[in-house]
Backbone as JSON, one array per atom type, in Angstrom:
{
  "sequence": "XXXXXXXXXXXXXXXXXXXXXXXXXXXXXXXXXXXXXXXXXXXXXXXXXXXXXXXXXXXXXXXXXXXXXXXXXXXXXXXXXXXXXXXXXXXXXXXXXXXXXXXXXXXXXXXXXXXXXXXXXXXXXXXXXXXXXXXXXXXXXXXXXXXXXXXXXXXXXXXXXXXXXXXXXXXXXXXXXXXXXXXXXXXXXXXXXXXXXXXXXXXXXXXXXXXXXXXXXXXXXXXXXXXXXXXXXXXXXXXXXXXXXXXXXXXXXXXXXXXX",
  "N": [[-18.04, 75.74, -17.75], [-19.25, 74.19, -20.53], [-18.61, 74.75, -23.99], [-20.8, 73.95, -25.66], [-23.39, 74.13, -27.86], [-26.77, 74.42, -26.82], [-30.19, 73.46, -27.35], [-32.07, 75.24, -26.22], [-30.35, 77.36, -25.65], [-29.51, 78.12, -28.23], [-31.97, 78.93, -29.28], [-32.46, 81.11, -27.62], [-30.31, 82.81, -28.3], [-30.7, 83.29, -31.11], [-33.32, 84.14, -31.08], [-33.32, 86.48, -29.57], [-31.29, 88.06, -30.62], [-31.6, 88.29, -33.33], [-33.94, 88.74, -36.11], [-34.93, 86.45, -37.01], [-37.36, 83.86, -37.3], [-37.51, 82.52, -34.56], [-38.56, 80.98, -31.69], [-38.3, 81.9, -28.34], [-38.2, 79.78, -25.75], [-37.5, 79.52, -23.12], [-36.49, 81.61, -20.38], [-34.63, 81.85, -18.35], [-31.76, 82.17, -16.12], [-29.87, 80.19, -16.69], [-30.47, 79.5, -19.32], [-30.04, 81.97, -20.52], [-27.29, 82.16, -20.14], [-26.32, 80.07, -21.78], [-27.33, 81.04, -24.17], [-25.91, 83.46, -24.57], [-23.38, 82.47, -24.88], [-23.76, 81.24, -27.27], [-24.04, 83.36, -28.93], [-22.03, 84.24, -30.88], [-22.53, 82.35, -32.89], [-25.02, 83.1, -33.86], [-24.18, 85.49, -34.91], [-22.55, 84.51, -36.95], [-24.43, 83.48, -38.78], [-25.81, 85.84, -39.46], [-23.67, 87.24, -40.59], [-23.03, 85.61, -42.79], [-25.33, 85.93, -44.32], [-25.13, 88.67, -44.85], [-22.72, 88.77, -46.3], [-23.49, 87.19, -48.45], [-25.43, 88.82, -49.64], [-23.85, 90.99, -50.47], [-22.08, 89.73, -52.31], [-23.93, 88.79, -54.19], [-24.91, 91.19, -55.24], [-22.57, 92.14, -56.45], [-22.17, 90.16, -58.38], [-24.33, 90.72, -59.97], [-23.49, 92.93, -61.23], [-23.11, 95.24, -59.77], [-21.39, 98.03, -58.25], [-18.42, 98.03, -56.12], [-18.99, 99.82, -54.03], [-21.82, 99.91, -53.9], [-22.28, 97.24, -53.29], [-21.08, 97.15, -50.79], [-22.77, 98.83, -49.33], [-25.11, 97.29, -49.39], [-24.2, 95.05, -47.97], [-23.69, 96.14, -45.45], [-26.24, 96.88, -44.77], [-27.72, 94.55, -44.36], [-27.14, 93.29, -41.73], [-28.34, 95.27, -40.13], [-31.01, 95.07, -40.86], [-31.55, 92.41, -40.12], [-31.43, 92.57, -37.4], [-33.39, 94.26, -36.66], [-32.48, 96.82, -36.5], [-31.72, 97.23, -33.9], [-29.19, 97.13, -32.7], [-27.91, 99.32, -33.83], [-29.61, 101.31, -32.92], [-29.12, 101.03, -30.19], [-26.45, 101.81, -30.15], [-26.69, 104.53, -30.86], [-28.26, 105.5, -28.71], [-26.56, 104.95, -26.55], [-24.41, 106.6, -27.18], [-25.64, 109.08, -26.91], [-26.19, 108.99, -24.16], [-23.61, 108.82, -23.03], [-22.48, 111.11, -24.11], [-23.93, 113.12, -22.94], [-22.87, 113.8, -20.49], [-24.0, 113.72, -18.0], [-24.99, 112.61, -14.65], [-25.25, 109.08, -13.76], [-27.98, 108.2, -13.41], [-29.49, 110.19, -14.73], [-28.35, 110.02, -17.26], [-29.09, 107.43, -18.03], [-31.81, 107.78, -18.19], [-31.97, 109.5, -20.36], [-31.09, 107.78, -22.33], [-33.26, 106.07, -22.52], [-35.2, 107.49, -23.77], [-37.28, 108.0, -26.66], [-36.42, 109.49, -28.83], [-33.55, 110.49, -30.84], [-30.56, 112.02, -30.02], [-28.12, 114.67, -30.81], [-25.51, 113.59, -30.42], [-25.97, 110.89, -30.79], [-26.87, 110.82, -33.47], [-24.62, 111.78, -34.91], [-22.75, 109.79, -34.23], [-23.93, 107.48, -35.36], [-23.86, 108.18, -38.09], [-21.07, 108.43, -38.64], [-20.13, 105.87, -37.91], [-21.54, 104.13, -39.64], [-20.69, 105.17, -42.11], [-17.97, 104.55, -41.91], [-18.05, 101.74, -41.83], [-19.16, 101.16, -44.38], [-17.24, 102.35, -46.06], [-14.94, 100.86, -45.42], [-15.74, 98.26, -46.19], [-16.16, 98.73, -48.91], [-13.55, 99.23, -49.81], [-12.43, 96.72, -49.27], [-13.98, 94.97, -50.87], [-13.32, 96.03, -53.32], [-10.68, 95.32, -53.56], [-10.73, 92.53, -53.36], [-13.26, 90.25, -53.92], [-13.68, 88.0, -52.35], [-12.26, 88.55, -49.99], [-13.72, 90.72, -49.06], [-16.21, 89.52, -48.55], [-15.46, 87.65, -46.6], [-14.67, 89.42, -44.59], [-17.12, 90.55, -43.89], [-18.38, 88.37, -42.68], [-16.62, 87.76, -40.55], [-16.72, 90.16, -39.11], [-19.39, 90.24, -38.23], [-19.54, 87.93, -36.63], [-17.56, 88.49, -34.7], [-18.66, 90.75, -33.56], [-20.8, 89.73, -32.1], [-19.38, 88.16, -30.37], [-18.33, 90.08, -28.73], [-20.57, 90.65, -27.25], [-20.87, 88.32, -25.79], [-18.6, 88.5, -24.15], [-19.25, 90.81, -22.74], [-21.27, 89.9, -21.18], [-20.16, 88.51, -19.15], [-19.3, 87.12, -15.91], [-19.22, 89.33, -13.14], [-19.67, 91.7, -14.43], [-21.92, 94.16, -13.94], [-25.52, 94.84, -14.11], [-27.07, 97.83, -15.25], [-29.66, 98.53, -14.84], [-32.56, 97.14, -13.19], [-34.22, 95.79, -14.88], [-34.99, 94.63, -18.24], [-33.11, 93.59, -21.22], [-30.38, 93.81, -20.67], [-30.24, 93.36, -17.9], [-31.14, 90.76, -17.85], [-29.1, 89.24, -18.97], [-26.73, 90.04, -17.84], [-23.7, 89.23, -16.3], [-23.97, 86.46, -16.6], [-22.28, 84.68, -17.92], [-19.61, 82.57, -17.22], [-16.26, 83.56, -16.43], [-14.14, 81.98, -17.42], [-15.43, 80.58, -19.44], [-16.1, 82.66, -21.15], [-13.54, 83.46, -21.92], [-12.77, 81.14, -23.24], [-14.55, 81.24, -25.35], [-13.52, 83.38, -26.79], [-11.12, 82.26, -27.7], [-12.1, 80.17, -29.31], [-13.62, 81.56, -31.29], [-11.63, 83.2, -32.39], [-9.88, 81.26, -33.42], [-11.57, 80.07, -35.29], [-12.09, 82.18, -37.08], [-9.51, 82.67, -37.95], [-9.05, 80.29, -39.28], [-10.82, 80.63, -41.38], [-9.54, 82.76, -42.62], [-7.3, 81.42, -43.48], [-8.06, 80.21, -45.8], [-7.58, 82.05, -47.7], [-4.91, 82.61, -47.59], [-1.65, 82.56, -45.92], [-1.04, 85.05, -44.73], [-3.55, 86.14, -44.26], [-4.49, 84.64, -42.18], [-3.18, 85.64, -39.89], [-4.06, 88.26, -40.11], [-6.9, 88.2, -39.8], [-7.06, 87.1, -37.22], [-5.82, 89.1, -35.71], [-7.65, 91.13, -36.14], [-9.91, 90.23, -34.75], [-8.84, 90.16, -32.17], [-8.26, 92.89, -31.83], [-10.84, 93.99, -31.9], [-11.93, 92.9, -29.61], [-10.42, 94.15, -27.63], [-11.02, 96.9, -28.04], [-13.8, 96.84, -27.64], [-13.82, 96.06, -24.96], [-12.69, 98.29, -23.71], [-14.67, 100.2, -24.22], [-16.79, 98.95, -22.88], [-15.94, 98.99, -20.16], [-15.87, 101.72, -19.76], [-18.56, 102.39, -20.04], [-19.65, 100.96, -17.88], [-18.5, 102.34, -15.77], [-19.67, 104.86, -16.15], [-22.48, 104.43, -16.25], [-23.0, 102.62, -14.29], [-23.28, 100.01, -14.91], [-24.32, 97.53, -17.37], [-26.61, 97.85, -20.15], [-29.3, 97.0, -22.41], [-28.95, 98.75, -24.53], [-26.22, 99.35, -24.31], [-25.13, 96.89, -24.98], [-25.85, 96.79, -27.68], [-24.33, 98.95, -28.63], [-21.75, 97.98, -28.16], [-21.67, 95.8, -29.94], [-21.85, 97.05, -32.49], [-19.59, 98.68, -32.4], [-17.54, 96.78, -32.17], [-17.84, 95.37, -34.6], [-17.27, 97.41, -36.45], [-14.61, 97.94, -35.79], [-13.34, 95.53, -36.53], [-13.73, 95.58, -39.33], [-12.3, 97.88, -39.99], [-9.64, 97.17, -39.24], [-9.19, 95.0, -40.97], [-9.45, 96.28, -43.43], [-7.39, 98.21, -43.32], [-5.27, 96.51, -43.13]],
  "CA": [[-19.21, 75.76, -18.62], [-18.85, 73.73, -21.82], [-19.05, 75.54, -25.12], [-21.6, 73.1, -26.52], [-24.68, 74.79, -28.01], [-27.97, 73.69, -26.45], [-31.35, 73.91, -28.12], [-32.61, 76.45, -25.59], [-29.38, 78.43, -25.83], [-29.58, 78.58, -29.62], [-33.21, 79.69, -29.44], [-32.28, 82.39, -26.93], [-29.39, 83.64, -29.08], [-31.3, 83.72, -32.37], [-34.58, 84.82, -30.81], [-33.11, 87.82, -28.99], [-30.28, 88.83, -31.35], [-31.96, 88.4, -34.75], [-35.37, 88.76, -36.4], [-35.3, 85.15, -37.53], [-38.54, 83.36, -36.57], [-37.14, 81.53, -33.56], [-39.3, 81.26, -30.46], [-37.57, 81.69, -27.09], [-39.09, 79.0, -24.88], [-37.07, 79.67, -21.73], [-35.89, 82.93, -20.14], [-33.96, 81.81, -17.06], [-30.33, 82.51, -16.17], [-29.12, 79.12, -17.35], [-30.7, 79.64, -20.76], [-29.35, 83.19, -20.93], [-25.86, 81.83, -20.2], [-26.1, 79.3, -23.0], [-27.62, 81.9, -25.3], [-24.83, 84.42, -24.8], [-22.26, 81.71, -25.41], [-24.11, 80.94, -28.66], [-24.19, 84.62, -29.68], [-21.23, 84.28, -32.11], [-23.16, 81.53, -33.93], [-26.02, 83.98, -34.46], [-23.42, 86.42, -35.73], [-22.11, 83.81, -38.15], [-25.55, 83.44, -39.72], [-26.01, 87.21, -39.93], [-22.55, 87.56, -41.46], [-23.17, 84.87, -44.06], [-26.38, 86.61, -45.09], [-24.59, 89.96, -45.3], [-21.75, 88.48, -47.36], [-24.24, 86.71, -49.61], [-26.05, 89.97, -50.3], [-22.81, 91.74, -51.17], [-21.61, 88.96, -53.47], [-24.99, 88.77, -55.19], [-24.91, 92.49, -55.91], [-21.39, 92.19, -57.31], [-22.43, 89.27, -59.52], [-25.32, 91.37, -60.83], [-22.84, 94.07, -61.88], [-23.04, 96.42, -58.91], [-20.06, 98.51, -57.88], [-18.04, 97.68, -54.74], [-19.66, 100.7, -53.08], [-23.19, 99.46, -53.73], [-22.2, 95.96, -52.58], [-20.77, 97.46, -49.4], [-24.0, 99.34, -48.72], [-25.99, 96.14, -49.18], [-23.63, 94.22, -46.92], [-23.88, 96.82, -44.17], [-27.67, 96.99, -44.49], [-28.3, 93.27, -43.94], [-27.17, 93.13, -40.27], [-29.31, 96.19, -39.55], [-32.34, 94.49, -41.1], [-31.7, 91.16, -39.37], [-31.51, 92.87, -35.96], [-34.4, 95.32, -36.53], [-31.79, 98.06, -36.2], [-31.6, 97.4, -32.46], [-27.81, 97.43, -32.32], [-27.65, 100.71, -34.22], [-30.37, 102.14, -31.97], [-28.38, 100.99, -28.94], [-25.26, 102.64, -30.33], [-27.09, 105.93, -30.79], [-28.69, 105.82, -27.35], [-25.38, 104.96, -25.69], [-23.66, 107.82, -27.5], [-26.35, 110.2, -26.27], [-25.99, 108.9, -22.71], [-22.22, 109.17, -22.71], [-22.21, 112.49, -24.52], [-24.66, 114.08, -22.11], [-22.04, 114.21, -19.37], [-24.82, 113.77, -16.8], [-24.85, 111.45, -13.75], [-25.76, 107.81, -14.3], [-29.45, 108.13, -13.44], [-29.98, 111.07, -15.79], [-27.89, 109.48, -18.54], [-29.94, 106.27, -18.34], [-33.12, 108.31, -18.59], [-31.8, 110.01, -21.72], [-30.98, 106.62, -23.21], [-34.56, 105.42, -22.67], [-36.09, 108.32, -24.58], [-37.47, 107.46, -28.01], [-35.75, 110.3, -29.85], [-32.09, 110.39, -30.92], [-29.93, 113.32, -29.9], [-27.03, 114.97, -31.74], [-24.4, 112.65, -30.28], [-26.38, 109.64, -31.41], [-26.91, 110.99, -34.93], [-23.25, 111.85, -35.42], [-22.12, 108.49, -34.07], [-24.48, 106.6, -36.39], [-23.36, 108.58, -39.42], [-19.66, 108.1, -38.8], [-19.94, 104.42, -37.84], [-22.02, 103.52, -40.89], [-19.77, 105.58, -43.18], [-16.74, 103.79, -41.75], [-18.32, 100.37, -42.25], [-19.33, 101.11, -45.84], [-15.96, 102.67, -46.69], [-14.04, 99.71, -45.25], [-16.23, 97.17, -47.04], [-15.91, 99.11, -50.3], [-12.13, 98.99, -50.08], [-12.18, 95.28, -49.25], [-14.58, 94.38, -52.07], [-12.58, 96.53, -54.48], [-9.44, 94.55, -53.65], [-11.03, 91.11, -53.56], [-14.61, 89.9, -53.52], [-13.61, 87.0, -51.29], [-11.86, 89.2, -48.75], [-14.85, 91.51, -48.61], [-17.21, 88.61, -47.98], [-14.91, 87.12, -45.35], [-14.7, 90.5, -43.61], [-18.51, 90.68, -43.41], [-18.66, 87.25, -41.77], [-15.8, 87.92, -39.35], [-17.21, 91.31, -38.35], [-20.65, 89.88, -37.56], [-19.25, 86.98, -35.56], [-16.82, 89.17, -33.64], [-19.58, 91.68, -32.89], [-21.56, 88.96, -31.1], [-18.42, 87.74, -29.36], [-18.27, 91.2, -27.79], [-21.72, 90.51, -26.35], [-20.53, 87.23, -24.87], [-17.64, 89.02, -23.18], [-19.92, 91.79, -21.9], [-22.2, 89.19, -20.29], [-19.39, 87.66, -18.24], [-19.45, 87.33, -14.48], [-18.53, 90.51, -12.63], [-20.17, 92.9, -15.1], [-23.27, 94.34, -13.4], [-26.56, 95.49, -14.91], [-27.33, 99.2, -14.82], [-31.07, 98.59, -14.45], [-33.05, 95.84, -12.72], [-35.07, 95.18, -15.88], [-34.49, 94.72, -19.61], [-32.2, 92.55, -21.7], [-29.11, 93.92, -19.97], [-30.36, 92.7, -16.6], [-31.37, 89.33, -18.06], [-27.88, 88.53, -19.37], [-25.55, 90.55, -17.15], [-23.01, 88.35, -15.37], [-24.38, 85.05, -16.7], [-21.25, 83.84, -18.54], [-18.39, 82.44, -16.41], [-15.09, 84.2, -17.05], [-13.4, 80.99, -18.2], [-16.2, 80.28, -20.64], [-15.95, 83.81, -22.03], [-12.19, 83.38, -22.49], [-12.78, 80.04, -24.19], [-15.27, 81.71, -26.54], [-12.57, 84.19, -27.55], [-10.19, 81.34, -28.37], [-12.83, 79.45, -30.36], [-13.96, 82.48, -32.38], [-10.38, 83.61, -33.03], [-9.41, 80.13, -34.2], [-12.48, 79.87, -36.42], [-11.87, 83.24, -38.06], [-8.19, 82.44, -38.54], [-9.21, 79.21, -40.24], [-11.42, 81.24, -42.56], [-8.48, 83.52, -43.3], [-6.36, 80.48, -44.1], [-8.54, 79.89, -47.15], [-7.07, 83.08, -48.61], [-3.45, 82.65, -47.55], [-1.06, 82.63, -44.58], [-1.13, 86.4, -44.18], [-4.91, 86.4, -43.82], [-4.66, 83.99, -40.87], [-2.77, 86.62, -38.9], [-4.87, 89.47, -40.24], [-8.21, 87.99, -39.19], [-6.87, 86.91, -35.78], [-5.56, 90.42, -35.15], [-8.89, 91.9, -36.2], [-10.75, 89.79, -33.63], [-8.19, 90.62, -30.94], [-8.44, 94.34, -31.74], [-12.23, 94.31, -31.58], [-12.14, 92.53, -28.21], [-9.8, 95.2, -26.82], [-11.81, 98.13, -28.17], [-15.09, 96.62, -26.97], [-13.58, 96.03, -23.52], [-12.49, 99.68, -23.28], [-15.99, 100.84, -24.21], [-17.57, 98.32, -21.82], [-15.53, 99.51, -18.86], [-16.27, 103.13, -19.67], [-20.01, 102.4, -19.81], [-19.9, 100.5, -16.51], [-18.15, 103.46, -14.88], [-20.61, 105.99, -16.33], [-23.88, 104.07, -16.02], [-23.13, 101.69, -13.17], [-23.45, 98.65, -15.41], [-24.68, 97.42, -18.78], [-28.01, 97.83, -20.55], [-29.46, 96.5, -23.77], [-28.35, 99.73, -25.43], [-24.77, 99.18, -24.26], [-24.82, 95.69, -25.77], [-25.91, 97.18, -29.08], [-23.16, 99.78, -28.94], [-20.57, 97.11, -28.2], [-21.71, 95.01, -31.17], [-21.52, 97.9, -33.64], [-18.19, 99.11, -32.25], [-16.69, 95.64, -32.48], [-17.93, 95.11, -36.05], [-16.55, 98.47, -37.15], [-13.18, 97.75, -35.54], [-12.89, 94.43, -37.38], [-13.68, 96.03, -40.74], [-11.19, 98.84, -40.11], [-8.37, 96.46, -39.19], [-9.04, 94.22, -42.19], [-9.24, 97.2, -44.55], [-6.06, 98.8, -43.21], [-4.28, 95.47, -43.38]],
  "C": [[-18.79, 75.32, -20.02], [-19.41, 74.59, -22.94], [-19.8, 74.67, -26.11], [-22.98, 73.73, -26.64], [-25.82, 73.88, -27.57], [-29.13, 74.25, -27.26], [-31.93, 75.19, -27.55], [-31.66, 77.63, -25.76], [-29.41, 79.0, -27.24], [-30.85, 79.4, -29.85], [-33.08, 81.07, -28.8], [-31.42, 83.33, -27.78], [-30.05, 84.18, -30.35], [-32.59, 84.5, -32.14], [-34.42, 86.23, -30.28], [-32.17, 88.68, -29.82], [-30.55, 88.95, -32.84], [-33.48, 88.46, -34.89], [-35.83, 87.41, -36.95], [-36.42, 84.55, -36.67], [-38.21, 82.2, -35.63], [-37.81, 81.91, -32.24], [-38.45, 80.92, -29.24], [-38.5, 81.0, -26.1], [-38.72, 79.08, -23.41], [-36.34, 80.99, -21.57], [-35.21, 82.96, -18.78], [-32.47, 82.08, -17.23], [-29.51, 81.44, -16.88], [-29.26, 79.21, -18.87], [-29.99, 80.88, -21.29], [-27.86, 82.95, -21.05], [-25.54, 81.09, -21.5], [-26.32, 80.17, -24.23], [-26.5, 82.88, -25.6], [-23.57, 83.72, -25.28], [-22.5, 81.35, -26.88], [-24.2, 82.19, -29.53], [-23.32, 84.68, -30.93], [-21.8, 83.42, -33.24], [-24.26, 82.33, -34.63], [-25.34, 85.0, -35.36], [-22.93, 85.79, -37.02], [-23.21, 83.77, -39.21], [-25.82, 84.82, -40.31], [-24.9, 87.59, -40.92], [-22.62, 86.86, -42.81], [-24.25, 85.5, -44.93], [-25.88, 87.93, -45.66], [-23.6, 89.75, -46.45], [-22.46, 88.01, -48.62], [-24.89, 87.86, -50.37], [-25.02, 90.77, -51.08], [-22.32, 91.03, -52.41], [-22.67, 88.92, -54.57], [-25.04, 90.09, -55.96], [-23.71, 92.62, -56.86], [-21.59, 91.32, -58.56], [-23.42, 89.9, -60.5], [-24.76, 92.63, -61.49], [-22.77, 95.32, -61.05], [-21.59, 96.79, -58.62], [-19.71, 98.02, -56.48], [-18.74, 98.55, -53.69], [-21.09, 100.23, -52.83], [-23.23, 98.12, -52.99], [-21.92, 96.17, -51.1], [-22.0, 97.98, -48.66], [-24.97, 98.19, -48.42], [-25.51, 95.25, -48.05], [-23.86, 94.84, -45.55], [-25.35, 96.89, -43.78], [-28.25, 95.7, -43.92], [-28.28, 93.08, -42.42], [-28.17, 94.06, -39.59], [-30.72, 95.63, -39.7], [-32.56, 93.27, -40.21], [-31.71, 91.36, -37.85], [-32.55, 93.94, -35.67], [-33.76, 96.67, -36.19], [-31.54, 98.28, -34.72], [-30.18, 97.74, -32.03], [-27.45, 98.87, -32.68], [-28.39, 101.67, -33.29], [-29.65, 102.19, -30.63], [-27.12, 101.84, -29.0], [-25.6, 104.12, -30.2], [-27.48, 106.34, -29.38], [-27.5, 105.88, -26.39], [-24.54, 106.2, -25.92], [-24.31, 109.04, -26.86], [-26.14, 110.19, -24.76], [-24.6, 109.31, -22.3], [-21.94, 110.64, -23.0], [-22.9, 113.52, -23.65], [-23.82, 114.61, -20.96], [-22.79, 114.26, -18.05], [-24.57, 112.56, -15.91], [-25.58, 110.23, -14.31], [-27.28, 107.79, -14.42], [-30.01, 108.98, -14.56], [-29.57, 110.54, -17.16], [-28.74, 108.29, -18.97], [-31.33, 106.72, -18.77], [-33.05, 108.84, -20.01], [-31.77, 108.85, -22.71], [-32.32, 105.93, -23.46], [-35.52, 106.23, -23.52], [-36.14, 107.8, -26.01], [-36.73, 108.24, -29.09], [-34.24, 110.08, -29.79], [-31.51, 111.79, -30.9], [-28.77, 113.51, -30.86], [-25.85, 114.01, -31.64], [-24.73, 111.32, -30.96], [-26.38, 109.72, -32.93], [-25.5, 110.99, -35.51], [-22.55, 110.5, -35.33], [-22.62, 107.51, -35.12], [-23.91, 106.91, -37.76], [-21.93, 108.13, -39.61], [-19.4, 106.59, -38.76], [-20.38, 103.75, -39.14], [-21.14, 103.91, -42.08], [-18.47, 104.77, -43.12], [-16.94, 102.35, -42.21], [-18.41, 100.26, -43.77], [-18.01, 101.38, -46.55], [-14.99, 101.5, -46.6], [-14.46, 98.55, -46.14], [-16.0, 97.47, -48.52], [-14.47, 98.84, -50.68], [-11.82, 97.49, -50.15], [-12.75, 94.61, -50.49], [-13.81, 94.81, -53.33], [-11.28, 95.75, -54.67], [-9.68, 93.09, -53.96], [-12.44, 90.82, -53.07], [-14.59, 88.96, -52.32], [-13.24, 87.63, -49.96], [-12.98, 90.08, -48.19], [-15.91, 90.67, -47.95], [-16.73, 88.05, -46.65], [-14.96, 88.18, -44.25], [-16.1, 90.67, -43.03], [-18.84, 89.59, -42.4], [-17.9, 87.42, -40.46], [-16.33, 89.06, -38.48], [-18.48, 90.96, -37.59], [-20.41, 88.9, -36.41], [-18.53, 87.64, -34.39], [-17.71, 90.14, -32.88], [-20.37, 90.96, -31.81], [-20.64, 88.37, -30.04], [-18.28, 88.84, -28.31], [-19.43, 91.14, -26.8], [-21.48, 89.4, -25.33], [-19.61, 87.73, -23.77], [-18.31, 90.01, -22.22], [-20.88, 91.14, -20.9], [-21.47, 88.33, -19.27], [-19.64, 88.04, -16.78], [-18.64, 88.55, -14.03], [-18.96, 91.79, -13.29], [-21.62, 93.1, -14.68], [-24.24, 94.93, -14.42], [-26.81, 96.89, -14.37], [-28.76, 99.38, -14.34], [-31.52, 97.21, -13.98], [-33.92, 95.12, -13.74], [-34.41, 95.3, -17.25], [-33.53, 93.6, -19.95], [-30.87, 92.59, -20.97], [-29.14, 93.2, -18.64], [-30.51, 91.19, -16.76], [-30.09, 88.57, -18.34], [-26.63, 88.99, -18.63], [-24.99, 89.51, -16.18], [-23.32, 86.87, -15.5], [-23.26, 84.13, -17.21], [-20.03, 83.76, -17.62], [-17.19, 83.01, -17.16], [-14.32, 83.21, -17.91], [-14.11, 80.64, -19.49], [-16.1, 81.42, -21.64], [-14.58, 83.8, -22.7], [-12.11, 82.26, -23.53], [-13.5, 80.43, -25.47], [-14.36, 82.57, -27.42], [-11.62, 83.3, -28.34], [-10.88, 80.64, -29.53], [-13.12, 80.35, -31.56], [-12.71, 82.92, -33.13], [-9.84, 82.49, -33.92], [-10.27, 79.92, -35.45], [-12.26, 80.93, -37.5], [-10.5, 83.1, -38.72], [-8.24, 81.31, -39.57], [-9.87, 79.72, -41.52], [-10.4, 82.04, -43.35], [-7.5, 82.62, -44.02], [-6.78, 80.09, -45.51], [-7.99, 80.87, -48.18], [-5.55, 83.16, -48.61], [-2.93, 82.82, -46.15], [-1.2, 84.02, -43.94], [-2.51, 86.67, -43.61], [-5.24, 85.69, -42.5], [-4.34, 85.0, -39.77], [-3.68, 87.84, -38.92], [-6.24, 89.31, -39.56], [-8.09, 87.8, -37.67], [-6.62, 88.25, -35.1], [-6.82, 91.28, -35.13], [-9.81, 91.54, -35.04], [-10.15, 90.27, -32.3], [-8.4, 92.12, -30.75], [-9.87, 94.7, -31.34], [-12.53, 93.97, -30.12], [-11.58, 93.61, -27.29], [-10.63, 96.47, -26.85], [-13.15, 97.99, -27.46], [-14.93, 96.61, -25.45], [-13.39, 97.44, -22.97], [-13.85, 100.39, -23.19], [-16.86, 100.26, -23.08], [-17.22, 98.9, -20.46], [-15.93, 100.96, -18.68], [-17.77, 103.22, -19.37], [-20.35, 101.96, -18.39], [-19.58, 101.62, -15.52], [-19.21, 104.56, -14.95], [-22.03, 105.64, -15.92], [-24.09, 103.16, -14.82], [-23.33, 100.25, -13.61], [-23.83, 98.67, -16.88], [-26.19, 97.46, -18.95], [-28.09, 97.19, -21.93], [-28.84, 97.44, -24.78], [-26.83, 99.58, -25.47], [-24.35, 97.95, -25.06], [-24.86, 96.02, -27.26], [-24.72, 98.01, -29.5], [-21.89, 98.95, -29.04], [-20.52, 96.31, -29.49], [-21.29, 95.85, -32.37], [-20.06, 98.38, -33.6], [-17.24, 97.99, -32.62], [-16.68, 95.35, -33.97], [-17.13, 96.15, -36.83], [-15.05, 98.33, -36.98], [-12.62, 96.64, -36.42], [-12.73, 94.89, -38.82], [-12.54, 97.01, -40.96], [-9.84, 98.11, -40.16], [-8.15, 95.67, -40.49], [-8.81, 95.12, -43.41], [-7.85, 97.81, -44.53], [-4.97, 97.77, -43.47], [-4.0, 95.23, -44.84]]
}
C-alpha cells in the first residue's frame, strides 16, 4: 500500500479526526485505509495550530505555563474533546475489572466514572507540566514538541488500525477502521513519521534529532502496550480506545522530550 495521500483519504482523516470543515464523501474500507494512513498529516495540522497558539501567547507576554495550557487546549478543541472522552471512557472500562461485555457497556455510558476523571486530570496535568518545562527552556523546543506530539498521537491510530487488530463492536468508528492498514504500510508510516520528526529536530541541533526520534519510538511502544491490553480486555478496539491511544501517545512524547 503506497503512502501517497489520496483526496478521499485526506477527507476521511480530517473529517473524522478533526473539527475542520471537511466533508467525508466515502466511507468504505479502501477510503478508511487511506484515511488512517493520512492520520499523521491531520496530526501535523493540529500540532501546528497548537504550537501557533502557544507561541502567540508567549509573544503577547504570557508565561510558559499559560502558553502550555493554550497549547494543550487546542488539540482538545480541534477534536471536540473526543480523544479525551475516549481516554476517560477507556480508563473506566479498564478500571472496572468487569468482563468485556460489561466493560464495553460502561464505556458507552454518557457519564464519566472515577477512573476516567483521575486519568484525565493526571494526563492533562502531565501534558501542561511537560510543555511548561519545554517552553521555559526554549520557545522553539516547546513548539516543536507540540507538533511532534500531535503527529505521533495520530501515528498511534495508524498502528492501531493495522491488519490483525480486531474491532470490539460491529459498529462505530473502531469497526470502520479496524484492520484496514496493511502491516507493511503501518511500519512504513512509522519510518516516515520518525524521519520527519527527526528532520524537525535537526533544525535545533544534532541532539534534537535523536531526542525526537526516541520520543516517537517511545510513544509507539507505550501505545502498543496499551493497545494489546485493550484487545485482551475488550476483545478488540473501539473509537474510545483510539482516543485513549492518541492521548497516551501524545503524553509520552511530551514526557520524553521534557525529560531529555
